[in-house]
C-alpha positions as CSV (number, residue, x, y, z in Angstrom):
1,X,-24.2,-15.7,33.8
2,X,-21.2,-16.3,31.4
3,X,-18.1,-14.4,31.7
4,X,-15.1,-14.8,29.6
5,X,-12.2,-14.6,31.9
6,X,-9.7,-14.8,29.2
7,X,-10.3,-11.8,27.2
8,X,-7.6,-9.1,27.2
9,X,-7.7,-5.8,25.2
10,X,-6.1,-6.0,22.0
11,X,-3.8,-3.4,20.6
12,X,-4.1,-1.9,17.3
13,X,-1.1,-1.9,15.3
14,X,-1.0,2.0,15.4
15,X,-0.5,1.9,19.2
16,X,2.6,-0.2,18.6
17,X,4.3,2.2,16.2
18,X,5.4,4.4,19.1
19,X,6.6,1.4,21.2
20,X,10.5,1.4,19.9
21,X,12.7,-1.1,20.9
22,X,16.0,0.6,19.7
23,X,16.8,2.2,23.1
24,X,20.5,2.2,24.1
25,X,21.3,1.2,27.4
26,X,24.1,3.3,29.0
27,X,24.2,1.9,32.3
28,X,25.0,3.7,35.7
29,X,27.9,6.0,35.2
30,X,31.2,4.8,36.6
31,X,32.9,8.1,37.1
32,X,31.5,11.2,39.0
33,X,29.9,14.3,37.6
34,X,31.2,17.8,38.5
35,X,28.7,20.6,38.4
36,X,29.6,24.3,37.7
37,X,27.1,27.0,38.1
38,X,27.7,29.9,35.7
39,X,26.2,33.2,36.4
40,X,26.3,35.6,33.3
41,X,25.3,39.2,32.5
42,X,23.9,38.9,29.1
43,X,22.9,42.0,26.5
44,X,19.0,41.9,26.2
45,X,19.4,40.9,22.6
46,X,21.1,37.6,23.1
47,X,18.9,34.6,23.4
48,X,19.2,31.5,25.6
49,X,19.5,29.4,22.4
50,X,22.5,31.2,21.4
51,X,24.2,30.6,24.7
52,X,23.2,27.0,24.7
53,X,24.6,26.7,21.2
54,X,28.1,27.8,22.5
55,X,27.7,25.3,25.3
56,X,27.2,22.5,22.7
57,X,30.0,23.8,20.2
58,X,32.5,24.4,23.0
59,X,31.7,22.0,25.7
60,X,33.4,19.0,24.0
61,X,32.4,15.5,24.9
62,X,32.8,16.1,28.7
63,X,29.8,18.5,28.9
64,X,27.1,16.1,29.7
65,X,24.2,18.5,30.3
66,X,23.3,22.1,31.2
67,X,20.2,23.7,32.6
68,X,19.0,27.3,32.8
69,X,17.9,27.9,36.3
70,X,17.6,31.8,36.8
71,X,16.9,34.8,34.7
72,X,16.9,38.2,36.6
73,X,16.4,41.7,35.4
74,X,16.5,44.6,37.9
75,X,18.2,47.1,39.9
76,X,21.5,45.1,40.3
77,X,21.9,44.5,36.6
78,X,23.2,47.2,34.2
79,X,20.4,48.7,32.0
80,X,20.3,46.8,28.7
81,X,21.5,43.6,30.2
82,X,19.9,40.5,32.0
83,X,21.4,38.0,34.5
84,X,21.1,34.4,33.4
85,X,22.2,31.4,35.6
86,X,22.8,28.0,34.0
87,X,24.1,24.9,35.7
88,X,26.7,22.7,33.8
89,X,27.4,19.1,34.5
90,X,30.8,17.6,33.2
91,X,31.6,14.1,33.2
92,X,34.0,11.7,31.2
93,X,32.9,8.1,30.5
94,X,36.4,6.6,30.9
95,X,38.0,8.4,33.8
96,X,37.6,11.0,36.8
97,X,37.8,14.4,35.4
98,X,40.6,16.7,36.6
99,X,40.2,20.2,37.6
100,X,42.4,21.2,34.8
101,X,40.1,19.6,32.1
102,X,37.0,21.1,33.5
103,X,38.8,24.8,33.8
104,X,40.0,24.3,29.9
105,X,36.4,23.6,28.9
106,X,35.0,26.3,30.9
107,X,37.4,28.7,29.3
108,X,36.7,27.7,25.8
109,X,33.0,28.3,26.8
110,X,33.6,31.6,28.3
111,X,35.6,32.8,25.3
112,X,32.5,31.8,23.0
113,X,30.3,33.9,25.4
114,X,32.6,36.7,25.5
115,X,32.1,37.0,21.7
116,X,28.5,37.6,22.2
117,X,29.2,40.2,24.9
118,X,28.5,38.1,27.8
119,X,30.5,38.5,30.9
120,X,30.6,36.3,34.2
121,X,28.4,38.0,36.8
122,X,30.5,39.2,39.8
């Protein structure tokens, strides 16, 4: 009984086209992230994509990421509106962010959201 112990599966070139080698390594962040949760009262007609576009436009280079984590419609929300909650993560790559920088970015974001008829949920 003859077995070839040195045979390995071969890859087709089509398998390799998805194996990219131009990934940038950014390393572990040196400076801490700051998370802010934003609970919003949003008109029904406004879509998540419109809100996220404002985050992208107005968050500046310190807004690292955001995540929608809750949508609610019901008794505690005014008719014609929905509650949407986002978690925003801010981080600078060259220093620890000060509260004033985060507040300034949040103010810019809220000004943009207010233009869509969105208010902070109290």
